[in-house]
N, CA, C and O of each residue as an XYZ file, in Angstrom:
656
protein
N       2.626   -129.473    -92.813
C       1.566   -128.414    -92.651
C       0.486   -128.901    -92.627
O      -0.011   -129.765    -93.349
N      -0.030   -128.181    -91.527
C      -1.576   -129.066    -91.243
C      -2.421   -128.108    -91.496
O      -2.304   -126.941    -91.120
N      -3.589   -128.715    -92.352
C      -4.407   -128.177    -93.454
C      -5.864   -127.711    -92.417
O      -6.815   -128.475    -92.248
N      -5.771   -126.390    -91.840
C      -6.674   -126.176    -90.820
C      -7.863   -125.096    -91.418
O      -8.114   -125.724    -92.446
N      -8.694   -123.999    -91.477
C      -9.658   -123.863    -91.438
C      -8.668   -122.357    -90.904
O      -7.995   -122.409    -89.874
N      -8.724   -121.129    -91.747
C      -8.350   -119.831    -91.452
C      -9.180   -119.128    -90.942
O     -10.339   -118.990    -91.335
N      -8.656   -118.592    -89.980
C      -9.410   -117.571    -89.298
C     -10.565   -116.249    -91.043
O     -10.144   -115.634    -92.023
N     -11.388   -116.383    -90.701
C     -12.266   -115.564    -91.718
C     -11.761   -113.908    -91.810
O     -11.970   -113.024    -92.640
N     -10.921   -113.966    -90.408
C     -10.906   -112.386    -90.251
C      -9.345   -112.066    -90.590
O      -8.625   -111.443    -89.810
N      -9.053   -112.404    -91.435
C      -7.770   -112.569    -92.121
C      -8.114   -112.217    -92.971
O      -9.065   -112.629    -93.636
N      -7.220   -111.111    -93.217
C      -7.384   -110.470    -95.109
C      -6.707   -111.368    -95.870
O      -5.795   -112.042    -95.391
N      -7.064   -111.455    -97.039
C      -6.746   -112.454    -98.392
C      -5.067   -111.874    -98.012
O      -4.719   -112.717    -97.185
N      -4.296   -111.244    -98.120
C      -3.449   -111.093    -98.385
C      -2.262   -111.831    -97.005
O      -1.134   -112.322    -97.031
N      -3.339   -111.538    -95.864
C      -2.621   -112.582    -94.631
C      -2.817   -114.086    -94.497
O      -2.335   -114.994    -93.819
N      -4.032   -113.898    -95.746
C      -3.830   -115.557    -95.489
C      -3.572   -116.144    -96.617
O      -4.365   -117.080    -96.723
N      -2.806   -116.084    -97.616
C      -1.762   -116.067    -98.827
C      -0.616   -116.319    -98.130
O      -0.029   -117.401    -98.132
N      -0.170   -114.990    -97.320
C       1.047   -115.483    -96.824
C       1.428   -116.289    -96.218
O       2.481   -116.902    -96.394
N       0.227   -116.521    -94.947
C       0.547   -117.284    -94.269
C       0.368   -119.253    -95.050
O       0.797   -120.386    -94.836
N      -0.139   -118.846    -95.564
C      -0.390   -120.429    -96.656
C       0.874   -120.855    -96.888
O       1.394   -121.916    -96.542
N       1.552   -119.511    -97.796
C       2.820   -119.504    -98.439
C       3.824   -120.076    -97.833
O       4.700   -120.895    -98.115
N       3.454   -119.379    -96.824
C       5.135   -119.392    -95.736
C       5.059   -121.588    -95.238
O       5.860   -122.508    -95.398
N       3.764   -121.496    -94.684
C       3.836   -122.472    -94.105
C       4.233   -123.874    -95.640
O       4.728   -124.975    -95.395
N       4.018   -123.604    -96.448
C       3.767   -124.513    -98.044
C       5.283   -124.600    -97.742
O       5.867   -125.591    -97.305
N       5.779   -123.494    -98.024
C       7.649   -123.326    -98.457
C       8.247   -123.563    -97.493
O       9.446   -123.484    -97.761
N       7.959   -124.017    -95.696
C       8.794   -124.158    -94.699
C       9.470   -124.729    -94.918
O       9.061   -125.680    -95.585
N      11.156   -124.743    -94.596
C      12.031   -125.037    -94.305
C      12.518   -126.423    -95.434
O      12.958   -127.559    -95.257
N      12.063   -125.374    -96.932
C      12.737   -126.085    -98.060
C      13.380   -124.880    -98.285
O      13.164   -123.808    -97.719
N      14.354   -125.184    -99.332
C      15.727   -124.512   -100.017
C      15.772   -124.905   -101.459
O      15.760   -126.003   -102.016
N      15.842   -123.320   -102.018
C      15.895   -123.344   -103.692
C      17.225   -123.604   -103.880
O      18.097   -123.353   -103.048
N      17.466   -124.286   -105.355
C      18.635   -125.254   -106.016
C      20.105   -123.545   -105.723
O      21.267   -123.818   -106.025
N      19.851   -122.246   -105.248
C      21.116   -121.629   -104.700
C      20.940   -121.528   -102.934
O      21.520   -120.769   -102.159
N      19.946   -122.564   -102.659
C      20.322   -122.834   -100.891
C      19.422   -121.604   -100.023
O      19.293   -121.337    -98.828
N      19.054   -121.206   -100.904
C      17.812   -119.982   -100.159
C      16.868   -120.591   -100.136
O      16.641   -121.545   -100.880
N      15.710   -119.913    -98.792
C      14.883   -120.458    -98.336
C      13.572   -120.132    -99.754
O      13.599   -119.244   -100.606
N      12.706   -121.050    -99.575
C      12.385   -121.457   -100.889
C      11.105   -119.983   -101.039
O      11.043   -119.139   -101.933
N      10.314   -120.125    -99.927
C       9.951   -118.581    -99.744
C      10.386   -117.612   -100.416
O       9.654   -116.795   -100.975
N      11.434   -117.598   -100.433
C      12.015   -116.307   -100.712
C      11.369   -115.917   -101.886
O      11.252   -114.692   -101.922
N      10.957   -116.420   -102.749
C      10.847   -115.879   -104.500
C       9.041   -115.742   -104.462
O       8.454   -114.672   -104.623
N       8.611   -116.582   -104.306
C       7.060   -115.891   -104.118
C       7.238   -114.276   -103.236
O       6.902   -113.142   -103.577
N       7.766   -114.683   -102.261
C       8.056   -113.373   -101.768
C       8.417   -111.807   -102.224
O       7.821   -110.769   -101.938
N       9.657   -112.024   -103.069
C      10.394   -111.168   -104.258
C       9.475   -110.866   -105.677
O       9.630   -109.846   -106.350
N       8.601   -111.827   -105.964
C       7.842   -111.605   -107.333
C       6.670   -110.760   -106.460
O       6.097   -109.817   -107.007
N       6.296   -111.204   -104.871
C       5.094   -110.657   -104.050
C       5.494   -108.969   -104.149
O       4.590   -108.135   -104.106
N       6.742   -108.617   -104.267
C       7.122   -107.525   -103.801
C       7.375   -106.371   -104.988
O       7.625   -105.191   -104.741
N       7.254   -106.972   -106.376
C       7.090   -106.397   -107.628
C       5.987   -106.130   -108.005
O       5.843   -105.528   -109.069
N       4.949   -106.493   -107.262
C       3.559   -106.613   -107.888
C       3.247   -105.595   -107.616
O       3.972   -105.254   -106.681
N       2.140   -104.332   -108.012
C       1.180   -103.493   -108.654
C      -0.046   -103.625   -107.300
O       0.232   -102.866   -106.372
N      -1.416   -104.526   -107.066
C      -1.922   -105.139   -107.132
C      -1.939   -106.062   -105.724
O      -1.145   -106.996   -105.619
N      -2.862   -105.755   -104.682
C      -3.399   -106.725   -103.633
C      -3.479   -107.857   -104.105
O      -2.807   -108.758   -103.603
N      -4.509   -108.152   -105.432
C      -4.727   -109.012   -105.312
C      -3.763   -109.878   -106.469
O      -3.908   -111.092   -106.607
N      -2.761   -109.080   -107.280
C      -1.530   -109.869   -107.579
C      -0.525   -110.328   -106.726
O       0.298   -111.205   -106.989
N      -0.664   -109.519   -105.409
C       0.501   -109.912   -104.105
C      -0.062   -111.234   -104.144
O       0.521   -112.272   -104.457
N      -1.336   -111.075   -103.770
C      -2.138   -112.603   -102.921
C      -1.689   -114.127   -103.758
O      -1.203   -115.187   -103.363
N      -2.238   -113.484   -105.418
C      -1.456   -114.348   -106.228
C       0.423   -114.491   -106.444
O       0.857   -115.392   -107.162
N       1.062   -113.843   -105.980
C       2.259   -114.021   -106.246
C       2.657   -115.075   -105.041
O       3.478   -115.966   -105.256
N       2.081   -114.929   -103.882
C       2.146   -115.439   -103.025
C       2.327   -116.766   -102.965
O       3.140   -117.462   -102.357
N       0.946   -117.142   -104.097
C       0.522   -118.556   -104.281
C       0.464   -119.268   -105.475
O      -0.302   -120.172   -105.807
N       1.273   -118.799   -106.007
C       1.631   -118.769   -107.548
C       2.510   -120.321   -107.380
O       3.149   -120.355   -108.431
N       2.699   -121.020   -106.951
C       3.693   -121.679   -106.668
C       3.238   -123.513   -105.633
O       3.620   -124.656   -105.881
N       2.575   -123.130   -104.831
C       2.136   -123.508   -103.522
C       1.588   -125.021   -104.450
O       2.000   -126.165   -104.252
N       0.729   -124.652   -105.307
C      -0.197   -126.197   -106.038
C       1.037   -127.201   -106.047
O       1.214   -128.096   -105.220
N       1.916   -126.876   -107.200
C       2.986   -126.952   -107.836
C       3.881   -127.804   -107.138
O       4.155   -128.938   -107.531
N       4.354   -127.272   -106.090
C       5.370   -127.277   -105.395
C       5.486   -128.284   -103.859
O       6.321   -128.668   -103.040
N       3.991   -128.368   -104.174
C       3.599   -129.296   -102.510
C       2.871   -130.484   -103.006
O       2.517   -131.368   -102.225
N       2.576   -130.549   -104.588
C       1.526   -131.690   -105.264
C       2.246   -132.957   -104.924
O       1.583   -133.981   -105.093
N       3.794   -133.136   -104.360
C       3.992   -134.605   -104.516
C       4.455   -134.866   -102.533
O       5.223   -135.771   -102.207
N       4.083   -134.304   -101.918
C       4.167   -134.564   -100.195
C       3.342   -134.398    -99.804
O       2.354   -133.746   -100.140
N       3.791   -135.420    -98.366
C       2.301   -135.851    -98.063
C       1.007   -134.699    -97.963
O      -0.097   -135.228    -98.088
N       0.994   -133.559    -97.805
C       0.253   -132.938    -97.494
C       0.562   -131.624    -98.469
O       1.224   -130.595    -98.331
N      -0.397   -132.287    -99.698
C      -0.195   -131.653   -101.076
C      -1.471   -130.300   -100.854
O      -2.562   -130.724   -100.474
N      -1.375   -128.879   -101.055
C      -2.455   -127.886   -101.507
C      -2.937   -128.080   -102.592
O      -2.390   -128.578   -103.576
N      -4.068   -127.671   -102.470
C      -4.972   -128.211   -104.046
C      -5.519   -126.569   -104.133
O      -5.149   -125.781   -103.263
N      -6.395   -126.135   -105.210
C      -6.761   -125.379   -105.779
C      -7.827   -125.491   -104.493
O      -7.690   -124.678   -103.579
N      -8.836   -126.446   -104.423
C      -9.825   -127.150   -103.300
C      -9.589   -126.433   -101.883
O     -10.442   -125.968   -101.127
N      -8.405   -126.468   -101.756
C      -7.817   -125.907   -100.275
C      -8.105   -124.966   -100.015
O      -8.790   -124.611    -99.055
N      -7.426   -124.097   -101.187
C      -7.340   -122.387   -101.220
C      -8.246   -121.894   -101.227
O      -8.291   -120.664   -101.190
N      -9.804   -122.988   -101.301
C     -10.760   -122.324   -101.588
C     -12.128   -122.244    -99.917
O     -12.912   -121.533    -99.288
N     -11.419   -123.777   -100.046
C     -11.871   -124.068    -98.309
C     -11.300   -122.889    -97.451
O     -12.169   -122.164    -96.967
N      -9.942   -122.549    -97.160
C      -9.034   -122.039    -96.232
C      -9.550   -120.160    -96.451
O      -8.943   -119.280    -95.840
N     -10.237   -119.976    -97.007
C     -11.497   -118.830    -97.214
C     -10.404   -118.004    -98.546
O     -10.817   -116.848    -98.450
N      -9.427   -117.975    -99.540
C      -8.808   -117.381   -100.849
C     -10.198   -117.220   -101.158
O     -11.152   -117.998   -101.134
N     -10.034   -115.694   -101.530
C     -11.286   -115.636   -102.720
C     -10.976   -116.330   -104.267
O      -9.818   -116.467   -104.662
N     -11.981   -116.684   -104.960
C     -12.252   -117.329   -106.251
C     -11.456   -117.117   -107.752
O     -10.908   -117.921   -108.505
N     -11.669   -115.581   -107.814
C     -10.822   -114.985   -107.982
C      -9.181   -115.062   -108.069
O      -8.576   -115.124   -109.140
N      -8.618   -115.050   -106.904
C      -7.360   -115.385   -106.422
C      -6.797   -117.340   -106.942
O      -5.802   -117.818   -107.487
N      -7.918   -117.832   -106.457
C      -7.754   -119.253   -106.727
C      -7.599   -119.614   -108.436
O      -6.672   -120.291   -108.878
N      -8.498   -119.128   -109.131
C      -8.983   -119.023   -110.667
C      -7.439   -118.571   -111.351
O      -7.301   -119.010   -112.493
N      -6.502   -117.928   -110.934
C      -5.564   -116.536   -111.083
C      -4.252   -117.981   -111.125
O      -3.573   -118.455   -112.036
N      -4.367   -118.252   -109.826
C      -2.946   -119.148   -109.328
C      -3.522   -120.935   -110.524
O      -2.621   -121.636   -110.986
N      -4.797   -121.244   -110.738
C      -5.219   -122.343   -111.355
C      -4.490   -122.057   -112.908
O      -3.897   -122.870   -113.618
N      -4.725   -120.804   -113.118
C      -4.392   -120.001   -114.389
C      -2.260   -120.599   -114.744
O      -1.641   -120.912   -115.761
N      -1.881   -120.468   -113.243
C      -0.186   -120.164   -113.244
C       0.365   -121.491   -112.700
O       1.461   -121.612   -112.152
N      -0.866   -122.848   -112.998
C       0.306   -123.988   -112.204
C      -0.053   -124.835   -113.619
O      -1.049   -124.959   -114.332
N       1.053   -125.245   -113.614
C       1.385   -125.914   -115.009
C       0.980   -127.856   -114.616
O       1.316   -128.592   -113.689
N       0.481   -127.979   -115.345
C       0.295   -129.621   -114.849
C       1.485   -130.238   -115.195
O       2.419   -129.723   -115.811
N       1.389   -131.619   -114.673
C       2.076   -132.154   -115.320
C       1.897   -133.231   -116.857
O       1.054   -134.080   -117.147
N       2.969   -132.772   -117.507
C       2.981   -133.028   -118.856
C       2.665   -132.219   -119.690
O       2.594   -132.794   -120.776
N       2.377   -130.922   -119.789
C       1.637   -129.882   -120.158
C       2.520   -129.662   -120.527
O       3.576   -129.606   -119.896
N       2.264   -129.370   -122.264
C       3.403   -128.275   -123.161
C       3.633   -126.915   -122.755
O       2.568   -126.321   -122.589
N       4.638   -126.229   -122.542
C       4.708   -125.025   -122.228
C       3.937   -123.976   -123.116
O       4.094   -122.801   -122.785
N       3.034   -124.268   -124.323
C       2.590   -123.431   -125.077
C       1.191   -123.582   -124.297
O       0.612   -122.700   -123.662
N       0.880   -124.610   -124.453
C      -0.708   -124.669   -123.836
C      -0.538   -124.212   -122.741
O      -1.318   -123.259   -122.736
N      -0.001   -124.235   -121.699
C       1.073   -123.423   -120.455
C       0.461   -121.878   -120.833
O      -0.689   -121.471   -120.663
N       1.531   -121.223   -121.354
C       1.506   -119.901   -121.833
C       0.329   -119.310   -122.431
O       0.207   -118.085   -122.456
N      -0.647   -120.171   -122.971
C      -1.470   -119.440   -123.551
C      -2.903   -119.591   -122.567
O      -3.939   -119.202   -123.107
N      -3.028   -120.239   -120.888
C      -4.038   -120.518   -120.132
C      -3.258   -119.073   -119.141
O      -3.904   -118.171   -118.608
N      -2.218   -119.178   -119.130
C      -1.361   -117.667   -118.290
C      -1.987   -116.812   -118.833
O      -2.855   -116.191   -118.219
N      -1.680   -116.560   -120.195
C      -1.801   -115.092   -120.980
C      -2.971   -114.899   -121.221
O      -3.184   -113.863   -121.851
N      -3.839   -115.505   -120.960
C      -5.751   -115.405   -120.973
C      -6.243   -114.359   -120.063
O      -7.304   -113.743   -120.164
N      -5.192   -114.220   -119.018
C      -5.886   -113.647   -117.642
C      -4.904   -112.422   -117.342
O      -3.861   -112.749   -116.775
N      -5.087   -110.890   -117.666
C      -4.618   -110.017   -116.951
C      -3.318   -109.805   -116.108
O      -2.234   -109.289   -116.381
N      -3.907   -110.486   -114.803
C      -3.466   -110.712   -113.479
C      -2.281   -112.189   -113.188
O      -1.279   -112.179   -112.473
N      -2.781   -113.247   -113.936
C      -1.668   -114.296   -114.008
C      -0.181   -114.121   -114.948
O       0.966   -114.534   -114.777
N      -0.861   -113.276   -116.031
C      -0.145   -112.772   -116.807
C       0.768   -111.850   -115.896
O       1.960   -111.890   -116.203
N       0.573   -111.369   -115.277
C       1.459   -110.327   -115.037
C       2.755   -110.947   -113.917
O       3.983   -110.872   -113.874
N       1.699   -111.558   -113.113
C       2.569   -112.347   -112.333
C       3.288   -113.171   -112.836
O       4.235   -113.548   -112.146
N       3.149   -113.655   -113.970
C       3.812   -114.694   -114.081
C       5.079   -113.893   -115.096
O       6.244   -114.274   -115.213
N       4.559   -112.926   -115.627
C       6.355   -112.219   -115.664
C       7.222   -111.922   -114.925
O       8.425   -112.061   -115.148
N       6.654   -111.416   -113.817
C       7.520   -111.196   -112.990
C       7.998   -112.166   -112.004
O       8.679   -112.010   -110.990
N       7.480   -113.205   -112.541
C       8.068   -114.694   -111.802
C       9.303   -115.316   -112.380
O      10.166   -115.912   -111.737
N       9.269   -114.994   -114.328
C       9.885   -115.061   -114.799
C      11.590   -114.187   -114.541
O      12.761   -114.560   -114.613
N      10.957   -113.003   -114.252
C      12.350   -112.256   -114.516
C      13.248   -112.014   -112.998
O      14.310   -111.440   -112.761
N      12.263   -112.745   -112.139
C      12.754   -112.904   -110.796
C      13.746   -114.837   -110.802
O      14.831   -115.252   -110.393
N      12.737   -115.340   -111.398
C      13.489   -116.327   -111.759
C      14.927   -116.558   -112.271
O      15.687   -117.497   -112.037
N      15.173   -114.993   -113.350
C      16.622   -115.069   -113.481
C      17.255   -114.172   -113.075
O      18.188   -113.802   -113.788
N      16.995   -113.412   -111.689
C      17.554   -112.425   -111.453
C      18.753   -112.926   -111.129
O      18.991   -114.133   -111.158
N      19.662   -111.966   -110.771
C      21.143   -112.452   -110.471
C      21.259   -112.672   -108.726
O      22.195   -113.169   -108.102
N      20.353   -112.284   -108.361
C      20.180   -112.521   -106.566
C      19.539   -113.739   -106.407
O      19.919   -114.129   -105.303
N      18.766   -114.587   -106.885
C      18.120   -115.878   -107.476
C      19.088   -116.517   -107.724
O      19.359   -117.328   -106.838
N      20.066   -116.504   -108.971
C      20.877   -117.532   -109.136
C      22.690   -116.770   -108.710
O      23.480   -117.577   -109.200
N      23.329   -115.849   -108.173
C      24.267   -115.622   -107.466
C      25.035   -116.744   -106.591
O      26.111   -116.356   -106.136
N      24.713   -117.883   -106.325
C      25.973   -119.232   -105.860
C      25.698   -120.251   -107.379
O      26.534   -121.146   -107.504
N      24.863   -120.190   -108.244
C      24.838   -121.085   -109.439
C      26.002   -121.008   -110.200
O      26.553   -120.011   -110.667
N      26.320   -122.238   -110.268
C      27.333   -121.837   -111.437
C      26.965   -121.687   -112.572
O      25.960   -122.090   -113.158
N      28.452   -120.633   -113.128
C      27.785   -120.150   -114.263
C      26.839   -120.668   -115.649
O      25.870   -120.060   -116.101
N      27.442   -122.021   -116.194
C      26.785   -122.528   -116.810
C      25.082   -122.986   -116.538
O      24.299   -123.241   -117.453
N      24.684   -123.024   -114.809
C      23.367   -123.195   -115.078
C      22.645   -121.455   -114.650
O      21.513   -120.981   -114.562
N      24.112   -120.932   -114.472
C      22.636   -119.610   -115.063
C      22.372   -119.268   -116.159
O      21.332   -118.701   -116.495
N      23.362   -119.597   -116.917
C      22.950   -119.870   -118.590
C      21.875   -120.630   -118.994
O      21.094   -120.069   -119.763
N      21.712   -121.404   -118.775
C      20.699   -122.579   -119.052
C      18.894   -121.871   -118.480
O      17.795   -121.773   -119.025
N      19.417   -121.553   -117.247
C      18.143   -120.544   -117.012
C      17.658   -119.443   -117.621
O      16.444   -119.255   -117.689
N      18.762   -118.387   -118.255
C      18.223   -117.598   -118.759
C      17.789   -118.318   -120.171
O      16.604   -118.278   -120.503
N      18.685   -118.925   -120.934
C      17.793   -119.368   -122.057
C      16.535   -120.370   -121.988
O      16.115   -120.604   -123.122
N      15.982   -120.876   -121.204
C      15.137   -121.468   -120.702
C      13.756   -120.079   -120.413
O      12.644   -120.107   -120.942
N      14.229   -119.060   -119.518
C      13.342   -118.256   -119.489
C      13.034   -116.755   -120.673
O      12.017   -116.064   -120.737
N      14.139   -116.655   -121.373
C      13.903   -115.399   -122.150
C      13.050   -115.796   -123.797
O      12.701   -114.993   -124.662
N      12.959   -116.743   -123.792
C      12.262   -116.896   -125.135
C      10.744   -117.195   -124.489
O       9.855   -116.897   -125.287
N      10.346   -117.631   -123.427
C       9.772   -117.621   -123.132
C       8.961   -116.561   -122.258
O       7.748   -116.750   -122.349
N       9.206   -115.831   -121.695
C       9.343   -114.568   -121.652
C       8.674   -113.575   -122.349
O       7.813   -112.856   -121.842
N       9.106   -113.509   -123.677
C       8.760   -112.861   -124.939
C       8.012   -113.727   -125.365
O       7.357   -113.307   -126.319
N       7.673   -115.374   -124.937
C       6.018   -115.637   -126.006
C       4.987   -115.118   -125.150
O       4.180   -114.307   -125.605
N       4.922   -115.598   -123.664
C       3.948   -114.874   -123.185
C       3.525   -113.748   -123.438
O       2.352   -113.750   -123.811
N       4.150   -112.490   -123.373
C       3.831   -111.057   -123.770
C       3.899   -110.779   -125.034
O       3.677   -109.628   -125.411
N       4.279   -111.968   -126.086
C       3.190   -112.113   -127.193
C       1.771   -112.197   -127.483
O       0.945   -111.461   -128.022
N       1.768   -113.654   -126.798
C       0.784   -113.477   -126.330
C      -0.101   -113.298   -125.968
O      -1.192   -113.719   -126.353
N       0.271   -112.310   -124.743
C      -0.667   -111.068   -123.653
C      -1.208   -110.522   -125.086
O      -2.336   -110.698   -125.547
N      -0.235   -109.889   -125.615
C      -0.455   -108.878   -127.029
C      -1.608   -109.129   -127.712
O      -2.627   -108.449   -127.838
N      -1.165   -110.699   -128.331
C      -2.561   -110.886   -129.569
C      -3.518   -111.034   -128.784
O      -4.544   -111.168   -129.451
N      -3.728   -111.082   -127.654
C      -5.137   -111.407   -126.816
C      -5.833   -109.886   -126.301
O      -6.938   -109.559   -125.870
N      -4.885   -109.353   -126.520
C      -5.027   -107.738   -126.279
C      -6.059   -107.006   -127.221
O      -7.105   -106.460   -126.869
N      -5.366   -107.146   -128.926
C      -5.780   -106.906   -129.905
C      -7.159   -107.819   -130.792
O      -8.087   -107.301   -131.414
N      -6.931   -109.067   -130.613
C      -7.805   -109.299   -130.127
C      -9.993   -109.005   -129.842
O     -11.108   -109.066   -130.361
N      -9.151   -108.671   -128.549
C     -10.580   -108.161   -127.649
C     -10.848   -106.640   -128.397
O     -11.996   -106.582   -128.837
N     -10.261   -105.729   -128.574
C     -10.211   -104.888   -128.848
C     -11.335   -104.545   -130.030
O     -11.395   -103.416   -130.516
């Protein structure tokens, strides 16, 4: 994937879509589906344009981190992605070695990041996503994501109460 300056006339959605599609091009998930299908399906569940952009980009930094052409937060900004969208993507990007609790605290601190992460976890557990996986692997994914989803929602609720 070439790193290029995107046309400033493109909408944020068009930019996010193009960057995500290129970042995931030719890559397959564990079930054998195109990797881009996951952020696309998360995006389809979102309610706002901002959340749709965040959903499309939510995995690009992590998924390209160890590739020949990593996409960084600075790259997203230089490409023309709005700063508030990049901040939300940063919230959703888990650092190497970062504990789940600390990560979920950061995600929960922002309403849009939290909502997109909630939808991300739901899609990660979906039967569509996991239909080709062995039953034990499907159960493992549920055991992984269900408690994380509950923790995320509890953290978000606590933050909302504290702000009132």
